[in-house]
MARVODREN-316579 format. One record per residue: residue in three letters; residue number from 0; x negated, y negated, z negated of N, C-alpha, C in turn. Coordinates in steps of 0.05 Angstrom, whole numbers, plus 32768, in hexadecimal, padded with zeros to 4 digits. Example, Ala and Ser with C-alpha at 12.3 -4.5 7.8 and 13.67 -1.06 7.14 Angstrom:
# MARVODREN-316579
node rest->ALA	nr->0	n_east->7EF8	n_north->8072	n_up->7F64	ca_east->7F0A	ca_north->805A	ca_up->7F64	c_east->7EF8	c_north->8042	c_up->7F64
node rest->SER	nr->1	n_east->7EFF	n_north->802D	n_up->7F72	ca_east->7EEF	ca_north->8015	ca_up->7F71	c_east->7EFE	c_north->7FFF	c_up->7F63
END
This chain:
# MARVODREN-316579
node rest->UNK	nr->0	n_east->7EE2	n_north->7F37	n_up->79B5	ca_east->7EEF	ca_north->7F1F	ca_up->79BD	c_east->7EE0	c_north->7F17	c_up->79D4
node rest->UNK	nr->1	n_east->7EEA	n_north->7F18	n_up->79EB	ca_east->7EDF	ca_north->7F18	ca_up->7A0A	c_east->7EE9	c_north->7EFE	c_up->7A13
node rest->UNK	nr->2	n_east->7EDB	n_north->7EE8	n_up->7A1F	ca_east->7EDB	ca_north->7ED1	ca_up->7A28	c_east->7ED8	c_north->7ED5	c_up->7A45
node rest->UNK	nr->3	n_east->7EE8	n_north->7EC5	n_up->7A57	ca_east->7EEB	ca_north->7EC5	ca_up->7A70	c_east->7EE7	c_north->7EB1	c_up->7A7E
node rest->UNK	nr->4	n_east->7ED5	n_north->7EA3	n_up->7A8E	ca_east->7ECE	ca_north->7E89	ca_up->7A95	c_east->7ED5	c_north->7E8F	c_up->7AB7
node rest->UNK	nr->5	n_east->7EE3	n_north->7E7B	n_up->7AC3	ca_east->7EE4	ca_north->7E79	ca_up->7ADF	c_east->7EE1	c_north->7E5B	c_up->7AED
node rest->UNK	nr->6	n_east->7ED1	n_north->7E67	n_up->7B06	ca_east->7ECE	ca_north->7E4D	ca_up->7B11	c_east->7EDE	c_north->7E4C	c_up->7B31
node rest->UNK	nr->7	n_east->7EF0	n_north->7E3C	n_up->7B2D	ca_east->7F07	ca_north->7E42	ca_up->7B41	c_east->7F01	c_north->7E2B	c_up->7B55
node rest->UNK	nr->8	n_east->7F04	n_north->7E43	n_up->7B6F	ca_east->7F01	ca_north->7E34	ca_up->7B8A	c_east->7F0F	c_north->7E3B	c_up->7B9D
node rest->UNK	nr->9	n_east->7F11	n_north->7E2D	n_up->7BB0	ca_east->7F2A	ca_north->7E39	ca_up->7BC3	c_east->7F23	c_north->7E4D	c_up->7BCB
node rest->UNK	nr->10	n_east->7F09	n_north->7E56	n_up->7BDA	ca_east->7F07	ca_north->7E74	ca_up->7BE6	c_east->7EF7	c_north->7E82	c_up->7BD2
node rest->UNK	nr->11	n_east->7EE9	n_north->7E7B	n_up->7BBC	ca_east->7EDC	ca_north->7E8C	ca_up->7BAB	c_east->7EE1	c_north->7E81	c_up->7B92
node rest->UNK	nr->12	n_east->7EE9	n_north->7E97	n_up->7B7D	ca_east->7EEA	ca_north->7E93	ca_up->7B62	c_east->7ED6	c_north->7EA3	c_up->7B51
node rest->UNK	nr->13	n_east->7EC4	n_north->7E98	n_up->7B44	ca_east->7EAD	ca_north->7EA5	ca_up->7B35	c_east->7EB7	c_north->7EA5	c_up->7B17
node rest->UNK	nr->14	n_east->7EAF	n_north->7EC3	n_up->7B0D	ca_east->7EB3	ca_north->7EC8	ca_up->7AEE	c_east->7E9B	c_north->7ECF	c_up->7AE7
node rest->UNK	nr->15	n_east->7EA1	n_north->7EC5	n_up->7AD0	ca_east->7E88	ca_north->7ECB	ca_up->7AB7	c_east->7E91	c_north->7ED8	c_up->7A9E
node rest->UNK	nr->16	n_east->7E88	n_north->7EE5	n_up->7A8E	ca_east->7E93	ca_north->7EF6	ca_up->7A74	c_east->7E82	c_north->7EF0	c_up->7A5D
node rest->UNK	nr->17	n_east->7E86	n_north->7EEC	n_up->7A45	ca_east->7E77	ca_north->7EEB	ca_up->7A35	c_east->7E8E	c_north->7F00	c_up->7A1B
node rest->UNK	nr->18	n_east->7E74	n_north->7F17	n_up->7A10	ca_east->7E8A	ca_north->7F2C	ca_up->79FB	c_east->7E81	c_north->7F25	c_up->79E4
node rest->UNK	nr->19	n_east->7E65	n_north->7F18	n_up->79E5	ca_east->7E5C	ca_north->7F0C	ca_up->79C9	c_east->7E64	c_north->7EF5	c_up->79C3
node rest->UNK	nr->20	n_east->7E6C	n_north->7EE7	n_up->79D3	ca_east->7E73	ca_north->7EC7	ca_up->79CE	c_east->7E53	c_north->7EB6	c_up->79C5
node rest->UNK	nr->21	n_east->7E43	n_north->7EBE	n_up->79CA	ca_east->7E2D	ca_north->7EB5	ca_up->79D2	c_east->7E1D	c_north->7EB0	c_up->79ED
node rest->UNK	nr->22	n_east->7E1F	n_north->7EC1	n_up->79F9	ca_east->7E13	ca_north->7EBF	ca_up->7A16	c_east->7E24	c_north->7ECB	c_up->7A2C
node rest->UNK	nr->23	n_east->7E26	n_north->7EBA	n_up->7A44	ca_east->7E34	ca_north->7EBF	ca_up->7A57	c_east->7E28	c_north->7ECA	c_up->7A6C
node rest->UNK	nr->24	n_east->7E3A	n_north->7EE0	n_up->7A7C	ca_east->7E2B	ca_north->7EF1	ca_up->7A8A	c_east->7E3B	c_north->7EEE	c_up->7AAC
node rest->UNK	nr->25	n_east->7E2E	n_north->7EE7	n_up->7ABB	ca_east->7E3C	ca_north->7EE9	ca_up->7AD9	c_east->7E46	c_north->7F06	c_up->7AD9
node rest->UNK	nr->26	n_east->7E67	n_north->7EFD	n_up->7AE9	ca_east->7E70	ca_north->7F1D	ca_up->7AEC	c_east->7E7B	c_north->7F24	c_up->7B05
node rest->UNK	nr->27	n_east->7E82	n_north->7F17	n_up->7B14	ca_east->7E8D	ca_north->7F1E	ca_up->7B2D	c_east->7E9C	c_north->7F02	c_up->7B3C
node rest->UNK	nr->28	n_east->7EA6	n_north->7F03	n_up->7B4F	ca_east->7EB0	ca_north->7EF3	ca_up->7B63	c_east->7EC5	c_north->7EFE	c_up->7B73
node rest->UNK	nr->29	n_east->7EDC	n_north->7EEF	n_up->7B73	ca_east->7EF7	ca_north->7EF8	ca_up->7B77	c_east->7EFA	c_north->7EE4	c_up->7B92
node rest->UNK	nr->30	n_east->7F12	n_north->7EF0	n_up->7BA4	ca_east->7F18	ca_north->7EE0	ca_up->7BB7	c_east->7F2C	c_north->7ECE	c_up->7BB6
node rest->UNK	nr->31	n_east->7F27	n_north->7EB6	n_up->7BB8	ca_east->7F37	ca_north->7E9B	ca_up->7BB6	c_east->7F51	c_north->7EA1	c_up->7BC4
node rest->UNK	nr->32	n_east->7F50	n_north->7EB0	n_up->7BC9	ca_east->7F6C	ca_north->7EB1	ca_up->7BDF	c_east->7F8C	c_north->7EC0	c_up->7BCE
node rest->UNK	nr->33	n_east->7FA0	n_north->7EB9	n_up->7BD2	ca_east->7FB6	ca_north->7ECA	ca_up->7BC5	c_east->7FB8	c_north->7EBA	c_up->7BA7
node rest->UNK	nr->34	n_east->7FC4	n_north->7ECE	n_up->7B96	ca_east->7FC9	ca_north->7ECA	ca_up->7B7E	c_east->7FB4	c_north->7EC7	c_up->7B67
node rest->UNK	nr->35	n_east->7FA0	n_north->7EB5	n_up->7B67	ca_east->7F83	ca_north->7EB7	ca_up->7B5A	c_east->7F97	c_north->7EBB	c_up->7B3D
node rest->UNK	nr->36	n_east->7FA7	n_north->7EAD	n_up->7B34	ca_east->7FAE	ca_north->7EB0	ca_up->7B16	c_east->7FB4	c_north->7ECE	c_up->7B13
node rest->UNK	nr->37	n_east->7FBF	n_north->7EDC	n_up->7B22	ca_east->7FC4	ca_north->7EF8	ca_up->7B1D	c_east->7FA5	c_north->7F09	c_up->7B1E
node rest->UNK	nr->38	n_east->7F98	n_north->7F00	n_up->7B30	ca_east->7F80	ca_north->7F10	ca_up->7B32	c_east->7F6F	c_north->7F0A	c_up->7B17
node rest->UNK	nr->39	n_east->7F6D	n_north->7EF6	n_up->7B0C	ca_east->7F5F	ca_north->7EE7	ca_up->7AF5	c_east->7F6A	c_north->7EF9	c_up->7ADD
node rest->UNK	nr->40	n_east->7F89	n_north->7EF4	n_up->7ADD	ca_east->7F98	ca_north->7F01	ca_up->7ACA	c_east->7F8E	c_north->7F20	c_up->7AC2
node rest->UNK	nr->41	n_east->7F90	n_north->7F31	n_up->7AD9	ca_east->7F8B	ca_north->7F4D	ca_up->7ADD	c_east->7F6B	c_north->7F51	c_up->7AD2
node rest->UNK	nr->42	n_east->7F5E	n_north->7F44	n_up->7AD9	ca_east->7F3C	ca_north->7F45	ca_up->7AD2	c_east->7F39	c_north->7F41	c_up->7ABC
node rest->UNK	nr->43	n_east->7F47	n_north->7F27	n_up->7AB1	ca_east->7F48	ca_north->7F26	ca_up->7A95	c_east->7F52	c_north->7F3B	c_up->7A85
node rest->UNK	nr->44	n_east->7F6C	n_north->7F47	n_up->7A87	ca_east->7F72	ca_north->7F5A	ca_up->7A79	c_east->7F63	c_north->7F75	c_up->7A75
node rest->UNK	nr->45	n_east->7F51	n_north->7F7B	n_up->7A8E	ca_east->7F3F	ca_north->7F8E	ca_up->7A92	c_east->7F2B	c_north->7F87	c_up->7A7A
node rest->UNK	nr->46	n_east->7F1C	n_north->7F70	n_up->7A77	ca_east->7F0E	ca_north->7F6D	ca_up->7A67	c_east->7F0F	c_north->7F64	c_up->7A4E
node rest->UNK	nr->47	n_east->7F2E	n_north->7F67	n_up->7A49	ca_east->7F37	ca_north->7F62	ca_up->7A2A	c_east->7F31	c_north->7F3E	c_up->7A23
node rest->UNK	nr->48	n_east->7F36	n_north->7F33	n_up->7A35	ca_east->7F2D	ca_north->7F12	ca_up->7A36	c_east->7F3F	c_north->7F05	c_up->7A21
node rest->UNK	nr->49	n_east->7F34	n_north->7EF7	n_up->7A0E	ca_east->7F49	ca_north->7EE9	ca_up->79F8	c_east->7F4A	c_north->7EC7	c_up->79F8
node rest->UNK	nr->50	n_east->7F34	n_north->7EC4	n_up->7A11	ca_east->7F32	ca_north->7EA9	ca_up->7A18	c_east->7F27	c_north->7EA6	c_up->7A34
node rest->UNK	nr->51	n_east->7F35	n_north->7E98	n_up->7A42	ca_east->7F27	ca_north->7E8C	ca_up->7A57	c_east->7F1C	c_north->7E71	c_up->7A5A
node rest->UNK	nr->52	n_east->7F09	n_north->7E67	n_up->7A69	ca_east->7F03	ca_north->7E56	ca_up->7A6C	c_east->7EFE	c_north->7E4A	c_up->7A8C
node rest->UNK	nr->53	n_east->7F0F	n_north->7E34	n_up->7A90	ca_east->7F14	ca_north->7E2D	ca_up->7AAD	c_east->7EFF	c_north->7E14	c_up->7AB2
node rest->UNK	nr->54	n_east->7EF3	n_north->7E17	n_up->7ACA	ca_east->7EDE	ca_north->7E00	ca_up->7AC8	c_east->7EEF	c_north->7DE8	c_up->7ADC
node rest->UNK	nr->55	n_east->7EE6	n_north->7DD4	n_up->7ACE	ca_east->7EF9	ca_north->7DB6	ca_up->7AD9	c_east->7EE5	c_north->7DA4	c_up->7AEA
node rest->UNK	nr->56	n_east->7EE4	n_north->7DA7	n_up->7AFB	ca_east->7ED0	ca_north->7D94	ca_up->7B04	c_east->7ED4	c_north->7D77	c_up->7B08
node rest->UNK	nr->57	n_east->7EC0	n_north->7D68	n_up->7B06	ca_east->7EC5	ca_north->7D4B	ca_up->7AFE	c_east->7ED8	c_north->7D41	c_up->7B16
node rest->UNK	nr->58	n_east->7ECB	n_north->7D45	n_up->7B2C	ca_east->7EDD	ca_north->7D37	ca_up->7B49	c_east->7EFD	c_north->7D42	c_up->7B46
node rest->UNK	nr->59	n_east->7F07	n_north->7D56	n_up->7B33	ca_east->7F1E	ca_north->7D58	ca_up->7B35	c_east->7F32	c_north->7D45	c_up->7B1C
node rest->UNK	nr->60	n_east->7F1C	n_north->7D3C	n_up->7B0D	ca_east->7F23	ca_north->7D2B	ca_up->7AF9	c_east->7F2A	c_north->7D0D	c_up->7B0B
node rest->UNK	nr->61	n_east->7F1C	n_north->7D08	n_up->7B1E	ca_east->7F20	ca_north->7CEB	ca_up->7B26	c_east->7F31	c_north->7CF2	c_up->7B3C
node rest->UNK	nr->62	n_east->7F44	n_north->7D0D	n_up->7B42	ca_east->7F59	ca_north->7D0B	ca_up->7B56	c_east->7F6C	c_north->7D15	c_up->7B4F
node rest->UNK	nr->63	n_east->7F80	n_north->7D0D	n_up->7B45	ca_east->7FA0	ca_north->7D14	ca_up->7B39	c_east->7FA3	c_north->7D33	c_up->7B41
node rest->UNK	nr->64	n_east->7FA5	n_north->7D2E	n_up->7B61	ca_east->7FAF	ca_north->7D4A	ca_up->7B6D	c_east->7F9B	c_north->7D5F	c_up->7B5E
node rest->UNK	nr->65	n_east->7F82	n_north->7D5C	n_up->7B68	ca_east->7F6C	ca_north->7D71	ca_up->7B67	c_east->7F72	c_north->7D76	c_up->7B46
node rest->UNK	nr->66	n_east->7F71	n_north->7D65	n_up->7B2E	ca_east->7F71	ca_north->7D6C	ca_up->7B17	c_east->7F8C	c_north->7D7C	c_up->7B0B
node rest->UNK	nr->67	n_east->7FA3	n_north->7D78	n_up->7B1E	ca_east->7FBC	ca_north->7D82	ca_up->7B13	c_east->7FB7	c_north->7DA0	c_up->7B1D
node rest->UNK	nr->68	n_east->7FA8	n_north->7DA5	n_up->7B30	ca_east->7F9E	ca_north->7DC1	ca_up->7B3B	c_east->7F9D	c_north->7DD1	c_up->7B22
node rest->UNK	nr->69	n_east->7F83	n_north->7DC7	n_up->7B1D	ca_east->7F76	ca_north->7DD6	ca_up->7B04	c_east->7F88	c_north->7DD8	c_up->7AEB
node rest->UNK	nr->70	n_east->7F91	n_north->7DC2	n_up->7AE6	ca_east->7FA3	ca_north->7DC3	ca_up->7ACA	c_east->7FC2	c_north->7DD8	c_up->7AD1
node rest->UNK	nr->71	n_east->7FC7	n_north->7DDB	n_up->7AEC	ca_east->7FDC	ca_north->7DE8	ca_up->7AF0	c_east->7FD9	c_north->7E0D	c_up->7AF2
node rest->UNK	nr->72	n_east->7FBB	n_north->7E0C	n_up->7AFE	ca_east->7FB1	ca_north->7E2A	ca_up->7AFA	c_east->7FAE	c_north->7E31	c_up->7AD9
node rest->UNK	nr->73	n_east->7FA3	n_north->7E1E	n_up->7ACA	ca_east->7F9F	ca_north->7E25	ca_up->7AAC	c_east->7FB6	c_north->7E31	c_up->7A9F
node rest->UNK	nr->74	n_east->7FD0	n_north->7E1A	n_up->7AAA	ca_east->7FEA	ca_north->7E23	ca_up->7A9A	c_east->7FF3	c_north->7E37	c_up->7AA5
node rest->UNK	nr->75	n_east->7FEE	n_north->7E41	n_up->7ABB	ca_east->7FFE	ca_north->7E5C	ca_up->7AC5	c_east->7FEE	c_north->7E75	c_up->7ABE
node rest->UNK	nr->76	n_east->7FD1	n_north->7E6D	n_up->7AB6	ca_east->7FC5	ca_north->7E85	ca_up->7AA9	c_east->7FC9	c_north->7E84	c_up->7A92
node rest->UNK	nr->77	n_east->7FCD	n_north->7E71	n_up->7A7B	ca_east->7FD3	ca_north->7E77	ca_up->7A66	c_east->7FF8	c_north->7E83	c_up->7A60
node rest->UNK	nr->78	n_east->8006	n_north->7E76	n_up->7A75	ca_east->801F	ca_north->7E88	ca_up->7A6F	c_east->801B	c_north->7EAC	c_up->7A7A
node rest->UNK	nr->79	n_east->8010	n_north->7EAA	n_up->7A8F	ca_east->8008	ca_north->7EC7	ca_up->7A9D	c_east->8001	c_north->7ED8	c_up->7A85
node rest->UNK	nr->80	n_east->7FEE	n_north->7ECE	n_up->7A76	ca_east->7FDB	ca_north->7EE3	ca_up->7A62	c_east->7FDC	c_north->7EDB	c_up->7A4A
node rest->UNK	nr->81	n_east->7FEE	n_north->7EC4	n_up->7A41	ca_east->7FF3	ca_north->7EBB	ca_up->7A26	c_east->7FDA	c_north->7EBF	c_up->7A12
node rest->UNK	nr->82	n_east->7FC7	n_north->7EB5	n_up->7A24	ca_east->7FA6	ca_north->7EB4	ca_up->7A14	c_east->7FA2	c_north->7E93	c_up->7A15
node rest->UNK	nr->83	n_east->7F8D	n_north->7E8D	n_up->7A09	ca_east->7F81	ca_north->7E72	ca_up->7A06	c_east->7F73	c_north->7E6B	c_up->7A1E
node rest->UNK	nr->84	n_east->7F79	n_north->7E58	n_up->7A2A	ca_east->7F72	ca_north->7E52	ca_up->7A44	c_east->7F65	c_north->7E33	c_up->7A43
node rest->UNK	nr->85	n_east->7F49	n_north->7E2F	n_up->7A44	ca_east->7F42	ca_north->7E17	ca_up->7A3C	c_east->7F36	c_north->7E08	c_up->7A52
node rest->UNK	nr->86	n_east->7F36	n_north->7DED	n_up->7A62	ca_east->7F29	ca_north->7DE3	ca_up->7A75	c_east->7F13	c_north->7DD1	c_up->7A73
node rest->UNK	nr->87	n_east->7EF6	n_north->7DDF	n_up->7A7C	ca_east->7EE1	ca_north->7DDA	ca_up->7A75	c_east->7ECF	c_north->7DC3	c_up->7A8B
node rest->UNK	nr->88	n_east->7EC2	n_north->7DB1	n_up->7A87	ca_east->7EAF	ca_north->7D9D	ca_up->7A9A	c_east->7E9E	c_north->7DB4	c_up->7AA2
node rest->UNK	nr->89	n_east->7EA1	n_north->7DB6	n_up->7ABE	ca_east->7E8C	ca_north->7DC7	ca_up->7ACB	c_east->7E76	c_north->7DB5	c_up->7ADC
node rest->UNK	nr->90	n_east->7E6D	n_north->7D9C	n_up->7AD7	ca_east->7E62	ca_north->7D8E	ca_up->7AE5	c_east->7E48	c_north->7D96	c_up->7AE8
node rest->UNK	nr->91	n_east->7E3F	n_north->7D99	n_up->7AFC	ca_east->7E23	ca_north->7DA9	ca_up->7B07	c_east->7E23	c_north->7DBC	c_up->7B00
node rest->UNK	nr->92	n_east->7E36	n_north->7DD0	n_up->7AF9	ca_east->7E33	ca_north->7DEB	ca_up->7AF9	c_east->7E2E	c_north->7DFD	c_up->7B0B
node rest->UNK	nr->93	n_east->7E31	n_north->7DF3	n_up->7B28	ca_east->7E26	ca_north->7E03	ca_up->7B46	c_east->7E07	c_north->7DFC	c_up->7B44
node rest->UNK	nr->94	n_east->7E02	n_north->7DE3	n_up->7B3D	ca_east->7DE5	ca_north->7DD5	ca_up->7B45	c_east->7DCF	c_north->7DE6	c_up->7B32
node rest->UNK	nr->95	n_east->7DDC	n_north->7DE9	n_up->7B15	ca_east->7DCE	ca_north->7DFC	ca_up->7B02	c_east->7DC9	c_north->7E17	c_up->7B09
node rest->UNK	nr->96	n_east->7DDE	n_north->7E22	n_up->7B12	ca_east->7DDF	ca_north->7E44	ca_up->7B1E	c_east->7DCE	c_north->7E43	c_up->7B3A
node rest->UNK	nr->97	n_east->7DCB	n_north->7E32	n_up->7B41	ca_east->7DBB	ca_north->7E32	ca_up->7B5D	c_east->7DA2	c_north->7E2F	c_up->7B58
node rest->UNK	nr->98	n_east->7D94	n_north->7E1E	n_up->7B45	ca_east->7D7F	ca_north->7E18	ca_up->7B36	c_east->7D74	c_north->7E34	c_up->7B26
node rest->UNK	nr->99	n_east->7D84	n_north->7E41	n_up->7B15	ca_east->7D7B	ca_north->7E5A	ca_up->7B10	c_east->7D7B	c_north->7E6E	c_up->7B1A
node rest->UNK	nr->100	n_east->7D89	n_north->7E6E	n_up->7B33	ca_east->7D85	ca_north->7E86	ca_up->7B48	c_east->7D69	c_north->7E80	c_up->7B52
node rest->UNK	nr->101	n_east->7D66	n_north->7E6D	n_up->7B5E	ca_east->7D4F	ca_north->7E66	ca_up->7B6C	c_east->7D39	c_north->7E65	c_up->7B5E
node rest->UNK	nr->102	n_east->7D38	n_north->7E69	n_up->7B40	ca_east->7D20	ca_north->7E6C	ca_up->7B2E	c_east->7D1D	c_north->7E86	c_up->7B25
node rest->UNK	nr->103	n_east->7D32	n_north->7E98	n_up->7B2E	ca_east->7D32	ca_north->7EB1	ca_up->7B2A	c_east->7D2A	c_north->7EC0	c_up->7B42
node rest->UNK	nr->104	n_east->7D23	n_north->7EB8	n_up->7B58	ca_east->7D16	ca_north->7EC0	ca_up->7B6C	c_east->7D32	c_north->7EC9	c_up->7B86
node rest->UNK	nr->105	n_east->7D4B	n_north->7EBF	n_up->7B85	ca_east->7D5E	ca_north->7ECA	ca_up->7B92	c_east->7D65	c_north->7EB4	c_up->7BAC
node rest->UNK	nr->106	n_east->7D5F	n_north->7EC8	n_up->7BC0	ca_east->7D5E	ca_north->7EB9	ca_up->7BDB	c_east->7D7A	c_north->7EA9	c_up->7BE3
node rest->UNK	nr->107	n_east->7D7B	n_north->7E97	n_up->7BF2	ca_east->7D91	ca_north->7E85	ca_up->7BF7	c_east->7DAC	c_north->7E98	c_up->7C02
node rest->UNK	nr->108	n_east->7DAB	n_north->7EAB	n_up->7C0F	ca_east->7DC1	ca_north->7EBE	ca_up->7C1A	c_east->7DD2	c_north->7ECC	c_up->7BFD
node rest->UNK	nr->109	n_east->7DBD	n_north->7ED6	n_up->7BE9	ca_east->7DC1	ca_north->7EE9	ca_up->7BD4	c_east->7DCD	c_north->7ED0	c_up->7BC4
node rest->UNK	nr->110	n_east->7DBF	n_north->7EBE	n_up->7BC3	ca_east->7DC8	ca_north->7EA5	ca_up->7BAF	c_east->7DE5	c_north->7E9E	c_up->7BB9
node rest->UNK	nr->111	n_east->7DEB	n_north->7E97	n_up->7BCE	ca_east->7E08	ca_north->7E8B	ca_up->7BCF	c_east->7E19	c_north->7EA4	c_up->7BCC
node rest->UNK	nr->112	n_east->7E16	n_north->7EBA	n_up->7BCE	ca_east->7E2A	ca_north->7ECF	ca_up->7BD0	c_east->7E30	c_north->7ECB	c_up->7BB2
node rest->UNK	nr->113	n_east->7E1A	n_north->7ECA	n_up->7B9A	ca_east->7E1F	ca_north->7ECA	ca_up->7B84	c_east->7E25	c_north->7EB5	c_up->7B74
node rest->UNK	nr->114	n_east->7E20	n_north->7E9A	n_up->7B80	ca_east->7E27	ca_north->7E80	ca_up->7B75	c_east->7E38	c_north->7E7B	c_up->7B64
node rest->UNK	nr->115	n_east->7E4C	n_north->7E88	n_up->7B6B	ca_east->7E6B	ca_north->7E7E	ca_up->7B5C	c_east->7E6E	c_north->7E8A	c_up->7B3C
node rest->UNK	nr->116	n_east->7E64	n_north->7EA2	n_up->7B36	ca_east->7E64	ca_north->7EBA	ca_up->7B22	c_east->7E4C	c_north->7EA7	c_up->7B0F
node rest->UNK	nr->117	n_east->7E37	n_north->7E9E	n_up->7B19	ca_east->7E24	ca_north->7E91	ca_up->7B0D	c_east->7E32	c_north->7E78	c_up->7B03
node rest->UNK	nr->118	n_east->7E3A	n_north->7E68	n_up->7B14	ca_east->7E43	ca_north->7E4C	ca_up->7B0E	c_east->7E5C	c_north->7E59	c_up->7AF8
node rest->UNK	nr->119	n_east->7E69	n_north->7E64	n_up->7AFA	ca_east->7E80	ca_north->7E70	ca_up->7AE0	c_east->7E6F	c_north->7E75	c_up->7ACA
node rest->UNK	nr->120	n_east->7E53	n_north->7E82	n_up->7AC6	ca_east->7E47	ca_north->7E85	ca_up->7AB3	c_east->7E3C	c_north->7E72	c_up->7AA3
node rest->UNK	nr->121	n_east->7E37	n_north->7E5C	n_up->7AB7	ca_east->7E2A	ca_north->7E41	ca_up->7AAB	c_east->7E44	c_north->7E31	c_up->7A9D
node rest->UNK	nr->122	n_east->7E55	n_north->7E32	n_up->7AAE	ca_east->7E71	ca_north->7E26	ca_up->7A9A	c_east->7E74	c_north->7E2D	c_up->7A7F
node rest->UNK	nr->123	n_east->7E78	n_north->7E52	n_up->7A7E	ca_east->7E7C	ca_north->7E62	ca_up->7A66	c_east->7E61	c_north->7E59	c_up->7A51
node rest->UNK	nr->124	n_east->7E42	n_north->7E5A	n_up->7A61	ca_east->7E39	ca_north->7E54	ca_up->7A47	c_east->7E35	c_north->7E3B	c_up->7A3C
node rest->UNK	nr->125	n_east->7E43	n_north->7E27	n_up->7A4B	ca_east->7E3E	ca_north->7E09	ca_up->7A41	c_east->7E5B	c_north->7E04	c_up->7A2C
node rest->UNK	nr->126	n_east->7E6D	n_north->7E1A	n_up->7A2C	ca_east->7E88	ca_north->7E15	ca_up->7A24	c_east->7E7E	c_north->7E2F	c_up->7A07
node rest->UNK	nr->127	n_east->7E6D	n_north->7E3B	n_up->7A0D	ca_east->7E64	ca_north->7E4C	ca_up->79F2	c_east->7E57	c_north->7E3A	c_up->79E3
node rest->UNK	nr->128	n_east->7E3B	n_north->7E2F	n_up->79EC	ca_east->7E29	ca_north->7E1F	ca_up->79E0	c_east->7E37	c_north->7E0D	c_up->79CE
node rest->UNK	nr->129	n_east->7E4A	n_north->7DFA	n_up->79DB	ca_east->7E5B	ca_north->7DE5	ca_up->79CB	c_east->7E6A	c_north->7DEE	c_up->79B2
node rest->UNK	nr->130	n_east->7E77	n_north->7E08	n_up->79B8	ca_east->7E79	ca_north->7E15	ca_up->799F	c_east->7E6E	c_north->7E1E	c_up->7989
node rest->UNK	nr->131	n_east->7E5A	n_north->7E21	n_up->798B	ca_east->7E43	ca_north->7E28	ca_up->7977	c_east->7E3E	c_north->7E12	c_up->7966
node rest->UNK	nr->132	n_east->7E38	n_north->7E19	n_up->7949	ca_east->7E38	ca_north->7E06	ca_up->7938	c_east->7E1A	c_north->7DFA	c_up->793D
node rest->UNK	nr->133	n_east->7E13	n_north->7DDC	n_up->7934	ca_east->7DFA	ca_north->7DD2	ca_up->7939	c_east->7DEE	c_north->7DD6	c_up->7923
END
């Protein structure tokens, strides 16, 4: 079983994956233009995804139009793939990803190029950890 996480942005879409259900791994960054649902569904098919975890920012929850964008994306992805699609709090995922990359010694330019897929990995790891029995 593969789980794919999506850090949905307007310019870039970060993707992370977990095959084990234990550890999230940054995967790639997709261009945010065009039919992002189709891009994600195609990639999820290649990765044999059973579940998709879509990051939902707190700022979107405070703004009805922004929140609708994330819910619509999740609904369209669910309809396109016939798989489970979960909206998950992505609060501070980019901040955490940035700190992790800085701690690993990544330079600013390299960090910015990869930040979205690392943020998706933070989102996915949070979801995986929450599902693990205490």
